[in-house]
PyMOL Python script that loads the backbone (N, CA, C, O; Angstrom):
from pymol import cmd

cmd.read_pdbstr("""\
ATOM      1  N   MET A   1     -16.841 -12.373   9.677  1.00  0.00           N
ATOM      2  CA  MET A   1     -15.454 -12.709   9.921  1.00  0.00           C
ATOM      3  C   MET A   1     -15.191 -14.146   9.850  1.00  0.00           C
ATOM      4  O   MET A   1     -15.884 -14.903  10.529  1.00  0.00           O
ATOM      5  N   LEU A   2     -14.279 -14.592   9.113  1.00  0.00           N
ATOM      6  CA  LEU A   2     -13.847 -15.978   9.088  1.00  0.00           C
ATOM      7  C   LEU A   2     -12.619 -16.179   9.838  1.00  0.00           C
ATOM      8  O   LEU A   2     -11.760 -15.298   9.832  1.00  0.00           O
ATOM      9  N   VAL A   3     -12.449 -17.331  10.526  1.00  0.00           N
ATOM     10  CA  VAL A   3     -11.289 -17.629  11.340  1.00  0.00           C
ATOM     11  C   VAL A   3     -10.751 -19.066  10.945  1.00  0.00           C
ATOM     12  O   VAL A   3     -11.448 -20.081  10.945  1.00  0.00           O
ATOM     13  N   PHE A   4      -9.434 -19.006  10.615  1.00  0.00           N
ATOM     14  CA  PHE A   4      -8.790 -20.238  10.278  1.00  0.00           C
ATOM     15  C   PHE A   4      -7.535 -20.470  11.165  1.00  0.00           C
ATOM     16  O   PHE A   4      -6.904 -19.517  11.623  1.00  0.00           O
ATOM     17  N   ASN A   5      -7.205 -21.714  11.386  1.00  0.00           N
ATOM     18  CA  ASN A   5      -5.897 -22.025  12.104  1.00  0.00           C
ATOM     19  C   ASN A   5      -4.917 -22.183  11.034  1.00  0.00           C
ATOM     20  O   ASN A   5      -5.297 -22.175   9.863  1.00  0.00           O
ATOM     21  N   VAL A   6      -3.630 -22.332  11.352  1.00  0.00           N
ATOM     22  CA  VAL A   6      -2.434 -22.398  10.396  1.00  0.00           C
ATOM     23  C   VAL A   6      -2.659 -23.662   9.542  1.00  0.00           C
ATOM     24  O   VAL A   6      -2.441 -23.609   8.332  1.00  0.00           O
ATOM     25  N   PHE A   7      -3.091 -24.807  10.132  1.00  0.00           N
ATOM     26  CA  PHE A   7      -3.334 -25.912   9.291  1.00  0.00           C
ATOM     27  C   PHE A   7      -4.433 -25.752   8.183  1.00  0.00           C
ATOM     28  O   PHE A   7      -4.296 -26.255   7.068  1.00  0.00           O
ATOM     29  N   GLU A   8      -5.505 -25.038   8.547  1.00  0.00           N
ATOM     30  CA  GLU A   8      -6.617 -24.877   7.603  1.00  0.00           C
ATOM     31  C   GLU A   8      -6.130 -23.857   6.598  1.00  0.00           C
ATOM     32  O   GLU A   8      -6.566 -23.949   5.451  1.00  0.00           O
ATOM     33  N   PHE A   9      -5.328 -22.955   6.881  1.00  0.00           N
ATOM     34  CA  PHE A   9      -4.872 -22.061   5.988  1.00  0.00           C
ATOM     35  C   PHE A   9      -3.959 -22.696   5.089  1.00  0.00           C
ATOM     36  O   PHE A   9      -4.134 -22.450   3.896  1.00  0.00           O
ATOM     37  N   THR A  10      -2.980 -23.493   5.420  1.00  0.00           N
ATOM     38  CA  THR A  10      -2.070 -24.204   4.519  1.00  0.00           C
ATOM     39  C   THR A  10      -2.847 -25.200   3.539  1.00  0.00           C
ATOM     40  O   THR A  10      -2.473 -25.382   2.380  1.00  0.00           O
ATOM     41  N   GLN A  11      -3.923 -25.809   4.084  1.00  0.00           N
ATOM     42  CA  GLN A  11      -4.631 -26.679   3.268  1.00  0.00           C
ATOM     43  C   GLN A  11      -5.578 -26.147   2.371  1.00  0.00           C
ATOM     44  O   GLN A  11      -6.016 -26.812   1.433  1.00  0.00           O
ATOM     45  N   ASN A  12      -5.944 -24.903   2.620  1.00  0.00           N
ATOM     46  CA  ASN A  12      -7.018 -24.216   1.881  1.00  0.00           C
ATOM     47  C   ASN A  12      -6.632 -22.667   1.424  1.00  0.00           C
ATOM     48  O   ASN A  12      -7.452 -21.750   1.443  1.00  0.00           O
ATOM     49  N   THR A  13      -5.378 -22.541   1.049  1.00  0.00           N
ATOM     50  CA  THR A  13      -4.804 -21.268   0.800  1.00  0.00           C
ATOM     51  C   THR A  13      -5.820 -20.510  -0.170  1.00  0.00           C
ATOM     52  O   THR A  13      -6.283 -19.429   0.195  1.00  0.00           O
ATOM     53  N   THR A  14      -6.147 -21.022  -1.312  1.00  0.00           N
ATOM     54  CA  THR A  14      -6.962 -20.400  -2.333  1.00  0.00           C
ATOM     55  C   THR A  14      -8.277 -19.974  -1.770  1.00  0.00           C
ATOM     56  O   THR A  14      -8.717 -18.862  -2.061  1.00  0.00           O
ATOM     57  N   LYS A  15      -8.918 -20.762  -1.005  1.00  0.00           N
ATOM     58  CA  LYS A  15     -10.198 -20.499  -0.341  1.00  0.00           C
ATOM     59  C   LYS A  15     -10.022 -19.337   0.686  1.00  0.00           C
ATOM     60  O   LYS A  15     -10.873 -18.452   0.782  1.00  0.00           O
ATOM     61  N   VAL A  16      -8.927 -19.364   1.429  1.00  0.00           N
ATOM     62  CA  VAL A  16      -8.600 -18.337   2.363  1.00  0.00           C
ATOM     63  C   VAL A  16      -8.541 -17.040   1.664  1.00  0.00           C
ATOM     64  O   VAL A  16      -9.258 -16.106   2.024  1.00  0.00           O
ATOM     65  N   PHE A  17      -7.743 -16.949   0.709  1.00  0.00           N
ATOM     66  CA  PHE A  17      -7.442 -15.734  -0.128  1.00  0.00           C
ATOM     67  C   PHE A  17      -8.765 -15.160  -0.765  1.00  0.00           C
ATOM     68  O   PHE A  17      -9.057 -13.964  -0.753  1.00  0.00           O
ATOM     69  N   ASP A  18      -9.536 -16.175  -1.329  1.00  0.00           N
ATOM     70  CA  ASP A  18     -10.872 -15.780  -1.958  1.00  0.00           C
ATOM     71  C   ASP A  18     -11.802 -15.182  -0.869  1.00  0.00           C
ATOM     72  O   ASP A  18     -12.447 -14.161  -1.107  1.00  0.00           O
ATOM     73  N   SER A  19     -11.863 -15.778   0.247  1.00  0.00           N
ATOM     74  CA  SER A  19     -12.650 -15.403   1.336  1.00  0.00           C
ATOM     75  C   SER A  19     -12.251 -13.972   1.836  1.00  0.00           C
ATOM     76  O   SER A  19     -13.118 -13.174   2.194  1.00  0.00           O
ATOM     77  N   ALA A  20     -10.965 -13.682   1.851  1.00  0.00           N
ATOM     78  CA  ALA A  20     -10.502 -12.250   2.266  1.00  0.00           C
ATOM     79  C   ALA A  20     -11.008 -11.187   1.415  1.00  0.00           C
ATOM     80  O   ALA A  20     -11.157 -10.045   1.849  1.00  0.00           O
ATOM     81  N   LEU A  21     -11.307 -11.556   0.088  1.00  0.00           N
ATOM     82  CA  LEU A  21     -11.931 -10.482  -0.832  1.00  0.00           C
ATOM     83  C   LEU A  21     -13.315 -10.116  -0.394  1.00  0.00           C
ATOM     84  O   LEU A  21     -13.782  -9.009  -0.660  1.00  0.00           O
ATOM     85  N   ILE A  22     -14.007 -11.062   0.301  1.00  0.00           N
ATOM     86  CA  ILE A  22     -15.434 -10.836   0.646  1.00  0.00           C
ATOM     87  C   ILE A  22     -15.556 -10.396   2.050  1.00  0.00           C
ATOM     88  O   ILE A  22     -16.325  -9.476   2.329  1.00  0.00           O
ATOM     89  N   ASP A  23     -14.755 -11.072   3.080  1.00  0.00           N
ATOM     90  CA  ASP A  23     -14.996 -10.749   4.397  1.00  0.00           C
ATOM     91  C   ASP A  23     -13.654 -10.769   5.200  1.00  0.00           C
ATOM     92  O   ASP A  23     -12.645 -11.231   4.666  1.00  0.00           O
ATOM     93  N   GLU A  24     -13.627 -10.321   6.351  1.00  0.00           N
ATOM     94  CA  GLU A  24     -12.430 -10.294   7.076  1.00  0.00           C
ATOM     95  C   GLU A  24     -12.007 -11.629   7.471  1.00  0.00           C
ATOM     96  O   GLU A  24     -12.823 -12.438   7.911  1.00  0.00           O
ATOM     97  N   VAL A  25     -10.679 -11.918   7.325  1.00  0.00           N
ATOM     98  CA  VAL A  25     -10.119 -13.293   7.658  1.00  0.00           C
ATOM     99  C   VAL A  25      -9.077 -13.158   8.720  1.00  0.00           C
ATOM    100  O   VAL A  25      -8.149 -12.364   8.569  1.00  0.00           O
ATOM    101  N   ILE A  26      -9.196 -13.920   9.814  1.00  0.00           N
ATOM    102  CA  ILE A  26      -8.205 -14.111  10.837  1.00  0.00           C
ATOM    103  C   ILE A  26      -7.568 -15.433  10.862  1.00  0.00           C
ATOM    104  O   ILE A  26      -8.221 -16.475  10.802  1.00  0.00           O
ATOM    105  N   ILE A  27      -6.368 -15.390  10.945  1.00  0.00           N
ATOM    106  CA  ILE A  27      -5.570 -16.697  11.026  1.00  0.00           C
ATOM    107  C   ILE A  27      -4.810 -16.788  12.388  1.00  0.00           C
ATOM    108  O   ILE A  27      -4.016 -15.916  12.739  1.00  0.00           O
ATOM    109  N   HIS A  28      -5.089 -17.859  13.113  1.00  0.00           N
ATOM    110  CA  HIS A  28      -4.542 -18.098  14.326  1.00  0.00           C
ATOM    111  C   HIS A  28      -3.354 -19.198  14.158  1.00  0.00           C
ATOM    112  O   HIS A  28      -3.515 -20.275  13.585  1.00  0.00           O
ATOM    113  N   ASN A  29      -2.135 -18.760  14.748  1.00  0.00           N
ATOM    114  CA  ASN A  29      -1.071 -19.817  14.648  1.00  0.00           C
ATOM    115  C   ASN A  29      -0.986 -20.643  16.095  1.00  0.00           C
ATOM    116  O   ASN A  29      -1.692 -20.367  17.065  1.00  0.00           O
ATOM    117  N   ASP A  30      -0.129 -21.557  16.066  1.00  0.00           N
ATOM    118  CA  ASP A  30       0.052 -22.370  17.268  1.00  0.00           C
ATOM    119  C   ASP A  30       0.642 -21.688  18.406  1.00  0.00           C
ATOM    120  O   ASP A  30       0.526 -22.168  19.533  1.00  0.00           O
ATOM    121  N   ASP A  31       1.248 -20.638  18.201  1.00  0.00           N
ATOM    122  CA  ASP A  31       1.859 -19.663  19.275  1.00  0.00           C
ATOM    123  C   ASP A  31       0.817 -18.866  20.059  1.00  0.00           C
ATOM    124  O   ASP A  31       1.061 -18.331  21.140  1.00  0.00           O
ATOM    125  N   GLY A  32      -0.363 -18.827  19.435  1.00  0.00           N
ATOM    126  CA  GLY A  32      -1.459 -18.003  20.023  1.00  0.00           C
ATOM    127  C   GLY A  32      -1.593 -16.626  19.522  1.00  0.00           C
ATOM    128  O   GLY A  32      -2.400 -15.795  19.938  1.00  0.00           O
ATOM    129  N   ASN A  33      -0.560 -16.435  18.411  1.00  0.00           N
ATOM    130  CA  ASN A  33      -0.628 -15.127  17.638  1.00  0.00           C
ATOM    131  C   ASN A  33      -1.803 -15.161  16.694  1.00  0.00           C
ATOM    132  O   ASN A  33      -2.195 -16.265  16.316  1.00  0.00           O
ATOM    133  N   SER A  34      -2.442 -14.003  16.250  1.00  0.00           N
ATOM    134  CA  SER A  34      -3.439 -13.868  15.248  1.00  0.00           C
ATOM    135  C   SER A  34      -2.972 -12.965  14.342  1.00  0.00           C
ATOM    136  O   SER A  34      -2.214 -12.046  14.649  1.00  0.00           O
ATOM    137  N   TYR A  35      -3.436 -13.202  13.095  1.00  0.00           N
ATOM    138  CA  TYR A  35      -3.108 -12.249  11.937  1.00  0.00           C
ATOM    139  C   TYR A  35      -4.406 -12.021  11.151  1.00  0.00           C
ATOM    140  O   TYR A  35      -5.218 -12.918  10.924  1.00  0.00           O
ATOM    141  N   LYS A  36      -4.528 -10.783  10.765  1.00  0.00           N
ATOM    142  CA  LYS A  36      -5.724 -10.386   9.880  1.00  0.00           C
ATOM    143  C   LYS A  36      -5.192 -10.336   8.438  1.00  0.00           C
ATOM    144  O   LYS A  36      -4.150  -9.732   8.183  1.00  0.00           O
ATOM    145  N   LEU A  37      -5.863 -10.932   7.554  1.00  0.00           N
ATOM    146  CA  LEU A  37      -5.521 -11.088   6.096  1.00  0.00           C
ATOM    147  C   LEU A  37      -6.318  -9.901   5.474  1.00  0.00           C
ATOM    148  O   LEU A  37      -7.539  -9.850   5.624  1.00  0.00           O
ATOM    149  N   LEU A  38      -5.669  -8.990   4.808  1.00  0.00           N
ATOM    150  CA  LEU A  38      -6.318  -7.943   4.156  1.00  0.00           C
ATOM    151  C   LEU A  38      -5.816  -7.940   2.685  1.00  0.00           C
ATOM    152  O   LEU A  38      -4.625  -8.015   2.382  1.00  0.00           O
ATOM    153  N   PRO A  39      -6.889  -7.841   1.762  1.00  0.00           N
ATOM    154  CA  PRO A  39      -6.400  -7.907   0.299  1.00  0.00           C
ATOM    155  C   PRO A  39      -6.027  -6.446  -0.045  1.00  0.00           C
ATOM    156  O   PRO A  39      -6.576  -5.485   0.494  1.00  0.00           O
ATOM    157  N   ILE A  40      -5.002  -6.339  -1.034  1.00  0.00           N
ATOM    158  CA  ILE A  40      -4.680  -5.130  -1.616  1.00  0.00           C
ATOM    159  C   ILE A  40      -5.516  -4.891  -2.863  1.00  0.00           C
ATOM    160  O   ILE A  40      -5.416  -5.648  -3.828  1.00  0.00           O
ATOM    161  N   LYS A  41      -6.309  -3.890  -2.856  1.00  0.00           N
ATOM    162  CA  LYS A  41      -7.247  -3.623  -3.978  1.00  0.00           C
ATOM    163  C   LYS A  41      -6.337  -3.063  -5.061  1.00  0.00           C
ATOM    164  O   LYS A  41      -5.487  -2.210  -4.805  1.00  0.00           O
ATOM    165  N   GLN A  42      -6.546  -3.591  -6.346  1.00  0.00           N
ATOM    166  CA  GLN A  42      -5.855  -3.080  -7.453  1.00  0.00           C
ATOM    167  C   GLN A  42      -6.678  -1.967  -8.066  1.00  0.00           C
ATOM    168  O   GLN A  42      -7.843  -2.139  -8.427  1.00  0.00           O
ATOM    169  N   THR A  43      -6.025  -0.809  -8.171  1.00  0.00           N
ATOM    170  CA  THR A  43      -6.755   0.352  -8.710  1.00  0.00           C
ATOM    171  C   THR A  43      -6.011   0.943  -9.884  1.00  0.00           C
ATOM    172  O   THR A  43      -4.819   0.655  -9.999  1.00  0.00           O
ATOM    173  N   GLU A  44      -6.563   1.708 -10.735  1.00  0.00           N
ATOM    174  CA  GLU A  44      -5.831   2.422 -11.879  1.00  0.00           C
ATOM    175  C   GLU A  44      -5.302   3.599 -11.379  1.00  0.00           C
ATOM    176  O   GLU A  44      -4.501   4.209 -12.087  1.00  0.00           O
ATOM    177  N   LYS A  45      -5.641   4.089 -10.146  1.00  0.00           N
ATOM    178  CA  LYS A  45      -5.194   5.428  -9.659  1.00  0.00           C
ATOM    179  C   LYS A  45      -3.971   5.231  -8.987  1.00  0.00           C
ATOM    180  O   LYS A  45      -3.819   4.210  -8.315  1.00  0.00           O
ATOM    181  N   SER A  46      -3.035   6.115  -9.085  1.00  0.00           N
ATOM    182  CA  SER A  46      -1.590   6.317  -8.512  1.00  0.00           C
ATOM    183  C   SER A  46      -1.938   6.835  -7.049  1.00  0.00           C
ATOM    184  O   SER A  46      -2.740   7.747  -6.850  1.00  0.00           O
ATOM    185  N   PRO A  47      -1.208   6.116  -5.980  1.00  0.00           N
ATOM    186  CA  PRO A  47      -1.264   6.540  -4.676  1.00  0.00           C
ATOM    187  C   PRO A  47      -0.645   7.971  -4.487  1.00  0.00           C
ATOM    188  O   PRO A  47      -0.757   8.532  -3.397  1.00  0.00           O
ATOM    189  N   PHE A  48       0.035   8.590  -5.583  1.00  0.00           N
ATOM    190  CA  PHE A  48       0.527   9.871  -5.280  1.00  0.00           C
ATOM    191  C   PHE A  48      -0.479  10.866  -5.823  1.00  0.00           C
ATOM    192  O   PHE A  48      -0.229  12.060  -5.654  1.00  0.00           O
ATOM    193  N   GLU A  49      -1.533  10.528  -6.424  1.00  0.00           N
ATOM    194  CA  GLU A  49      -2.652  11.486  -6.891  1.00  0.00           C
ATOM    195  C   GLU A  49      -3.316  12.211  -5.811  1.00  0.00           C
ATOM    196  O   GLU A  49      -3.884  13.268  -6.085  1.00  0.00           O
ATOM    197  N   ASP A  50      -3.309  11.716  -4.483  1.00  0.00           N
ATOM    198  CA  ASP A  50      -4.018  12.369  -3.461  1.00  0.00           C
ATOM    199  C   ASP A  50      -3.118  13.337  -2.643  1.00  0.00           C
ATOM    200  O   ASP A  50      -3.542  13.999  -1.696  1.00  0.00           O
ATOM    201  N   ILE A  51      -1.781  13.361  -3.114  1.00  0.00           N
ATOM    202  CA  ILE A  51      -0.938  14.351  -2.438  1.00  0.00           C
ATOM    203  C   ILE A  51      -1.155  15.723  -2.951  1.00  0.00           C
ATOM    204  O   ILE A  51      -1.137  15.915  -4.167  1.00  0.00           O
ATOM    205  N   PRO A  52      -1.375  16.765  -2.052  1.00  0.00           N
ATOM    206  CA  PRO A  52      -1.637  18.047  -2.552  1.00  0.00           C
ATOM    207  C   PRO A  52      -0.312  18.587  -3.239  1.00  0.00           C
ATOM    208  O   PRO A  52       0.792  18.270  -2.796  1.00  0.00           O
ATOM    209  N   ARG A  53      -0.463  19.380  -4.294  1.00  0.00           N
ATOM    210  CA  ARG A  53       0.553  19.960  -5.125  1.00  0.00           C
ATOM    211  C   ARG A  53       0.705  21.427  -4.819  1.00  0.00           C
ATOM    212  O   ARG A  53      -0.286  22.125  -4.603  1.00  0.00           O
ATOM    213  N   ILE A  54       1.882  21.884  -4.798  1.00  0.00           N
ATOM    214  CA  ILE A  54       2.178  23.244  -4.780  1.00  0.00           C
ATOM    215  C   ILE A  54       2.837  23.773  -6.108  1.00  0.00           C
ATOM    216  O   ILE A  54       3.896  23.312  -6.534  1.00  0.00           O
ATOM    217  N   LYS A  55       2.205  24.670  -6.665  1.00  0.00           N
ATOM    218  CA  LYS A  55       2.734  25.235  -8.084  1.00  0.00           C
ATOM    219  C   LYS A  55       3.824  26.304  -7.801  1.00  0.00           C
ATOM    220  O   LYS A  55       3.531  27.389  -7.298  1.00  0.00           O
ATOM    221  N   LEU A  56       5.027  25.976  -8.124  1.00  0.00           N
ATOM    222  CA  LEU A  56       6.162  26.913  -7.923  1.00  0.00           C
ATOM    223  C   LEU A  56       6.628  27.402  -9.301  1.00  0.00           C
ATOM    224  O   LEU A  56       6.510  26.691 -10.299  1.00  0.00           O
ATOM    225  N   ASP A  57       7.131  28.564  -9.331  1.00  0.00           N
ATOM    226  CA  ASP A  57       7.694  29.162 -10.505  1.00  0.00           C
ATOM    227  C   ASP A  57       9.140  28.975 -10.542  1.00  0.00           C
ATOM    228  O   ASP A  57       9.918  29.922 -10.429  1.00  0.00           O
ATOM    229  N   ILE A  58       9.543  27.658 -10.713  1.00  0.00           N
ATOM    230  CA  ILE A  58      10.919  27.295 -10.605  1.00  0.00           C
ATOM    231  C   ILE A  58      11.183  26.036 -11.650  1.00  0.00           C
ATOM    232  O   ILE A  58      10.372  25.133 -11.854  1.00  0.00           O
ATOM    233  N   THR A  59      12.264  26.142 -12.164  1.00  0.00           N
ATOM    234  CA  THR A  59      12.604  25.092 -13.305  1.00  0.00           C
ATOM    235  C   THR A  59      13.371  23.857 -12.648  1.00  0.00           C
ATOM    236  O   THR A  59      13.976  23.969 -11.582  1.00  0.00           O
ATOM    237  N   THR A  60      13.304  22.818 -13.287  1.00  0.00           N
ATOM    238  CA  THR A  60      14.006  21.527 -12.921  1.00  0.00           C
ATOM    239  C   THR A  60      15.447  21.881 -12.707  1.00  0.00           C
ATOM    240  O   THR A  60      16.034  21.392 -11.741  1.00  0.00           O
ATOM    241  N   GLN A  61      16.070  22.702 -13.541  1.00  0.00           N
ATOM    242  CA  GLN A  61      17.501  22.968 -13.520  1.00  0.00           C
ATOM    243  C   GLN A  61      17.735  23.665 -12.295  1.00  0.00           C
ATOM    244  O   GLN A  61      18.722  23.360 -11.626  1.00  0.00           O
ATOM    245  N   GLU A  62      16.902  24.623 -11.891  1.00  0.00           N
ATOM    246  CA  GLU A  62      17.164  25.408 -10.633  1.00  0.00           C
ATOM    247  C   GLU A  62      17.116  24.565  -9.337  1.00  0.00           C
ATOM    248  O   GLU A  62      17.832  24.795  -8.362  1.00  0.00           O
ATOM    249  N   ILE A  63      16.149  23.505  -9.419  1.00  0.00           N
ATOM    250  CA  ILE A  63      16.096  22.591  -8.183  1.00  0.00           C
ATOM    251  C   ILE A  63      17.357  21.788  -8.207  1.00  0.00           C
ATOM    252  O   ILE A  63      17.891  21.473  -7.144  1.00  0.00           O
ATOM    253  N   VAL A  64      17.869  21.435  -9.381  1.00  0.00           N
ATOM    254  CA  VAL A  64      19.103  20.593  -9.284  1.00  0.00           C
ATOM    255  C   VAL A  64      20.209  21.506  -8.851  1.00  0.00           C
ATOM    256  O   VAL A  64      21.082  20.994  -8.151  1.00  0.00           O
ATOM    257  N   GLU A  65      20.305  22.671  -9.128  1.00  0.00           N
ATOM    258  CA  GLU A  65      21.432  23.529  -8.701  1.00  0.00           C
ATOM    259  C   GLU A  65      21.269  23.809  -7.162  1.00  0.00           C
ATOM    260  O   GLU A  65      22.279  23.898  -6.464  1.00  0.00           O
ATOM    261  N   ILE A  66      20.119  23.937  -6.670  1.00  0.00           N
ATOM    262  CA  ILE A  66      19.907  24.168  -5.350  1.00  0.00           C
ATOM    263  C   ILE A  66      20.360  22.965  -4.465  1.00  0.00           C
ATOM    264  O   ILE A  66      20.973  23.108  -3.407  1.00  0.00           O
ATOM    265  N   LEU A  67      20.001  21.774  -4.998  1.00  0.00           N
ATOM    266  CA  LEU A  67      20.442  20.494  -4.295  1.00  0.00           C
ATOM    267  C   LEU A  67      21.920  20.286  -4.367  1.00  0.00           C
ATOM    268  O   LEU A  67      22.519  19.745  -3.437  1.00  0.00           O
ATOM    269  N   HIS A  68      22.553  20.723  -5.504  1.00  0.00           N
ATOM    270  CA  HIS A  68      23.935  20.555  -5.490  1.00  0.00           C
ATOM    271  C   HIS A  68      24.625  21.631  -4.517  1.00  0.00           C
ATOM    272  O   HIS A  68      25.638  21.301  -3.900  1.00  0.00           O
ATOM    273  N   GLU A  69      24.151  22.751  -4.396  1.00  0.00           N
ATOM    274  CA  GLU A  69      24.637  23.692  -3.418  1.00  0.00           C
ATOM    275  C   GLU A  69      24.468  23.225  -2.060  1.00  0.00           C
ATOM    276  O   GLU A  69      25.372  23.370  -1.237  1.00  0.00           O
ATOM    277  N   CYS A  70      23.299  22.638  -1.754  1.00  0.00           N
ATOM    278  CA  CYS A  70      23.127  22.000  -0.256  1.00  0.00           C
ATOM    279  C   CYS A  70      23.956  20.969   0.062  1.00  0.00           C
ATOM    280  O   CYS A  70      24.519  20.876   1.153  1.00  0.00           O
ATOM    281  N   ARG A  71      24.085  20.024  -1.015  1.00  0.00           N
ATOM    282  CA  ARG A  71      24.960  18.884  -0.764  1.00  0.00           C
ATOM    283  C   ARG A  71      26.507  19.257  -0.616  1.00  0.00           C
ATOM    284  O   ARG A  71      27.241  18.591   0.115  1.00  0.00           O
ATOM    285  N   ALA A  72      26.937  20.289  -1.302  1.00  0.00           N
ATOM    286  CA  ALA A  72      28.239  20.772  -1.166  1.00  0.00           C
ATOM    287  C   ALA A  72      28.649  21.124   0.195  1.00  0.00           C
ATOM    288  O   ALA A  72      29.782  20.929   0.636  1.00  0.00           O
ATOM    289  N   GLY A  73      27.588  21.699   0.901  1.00  0.00           N
ATOM    290  CA  GLY A  73      27.941  22.214   2.273  1.00  0.00           C
ATOM    291  C   GLY A  73      28.056  21.073   3.308  1.00  0.00           C
ATOM    292  O   GLY A  73      28.435  21.288   4.459  1.00  0.00           O
ATOM    293  N   ILE A  74      27.706  19.831   2.842  1.00  0.00           N
ATOM    294  CA  ILE A  74      27.737  18.688   3.844  1.00  0.00           C
ATOM    295  C   ILE A  74      29.046  18.178   3.939  1.00  0.00           C
ATOM    296  O   ILE A  74      29.290  17.241   4.700  1.00  0.00           O
TER     297      ILE A  74
END
""", "prot")
cmd.dss("prot")
cmd.show_as("cartoon", "prot")
cmd.util.cbc("prot")
cmd.orient("prot")
């Protein structure tokens, strides 16, 4: 784990970001608060791919009609 204060962070932003790809980075500010810097990994996979799917025997048009009926009652 690497720890930086706000001054070090502002002076070495690129180094801090590069470090976060390798190890956990904590940044302390002058108020006494601490923040953990986590990189967002770029993947080819969609975040929706892990959602379970339900196969229904219904058309898109039927779904649209159901939504219109539900909204008409509001």
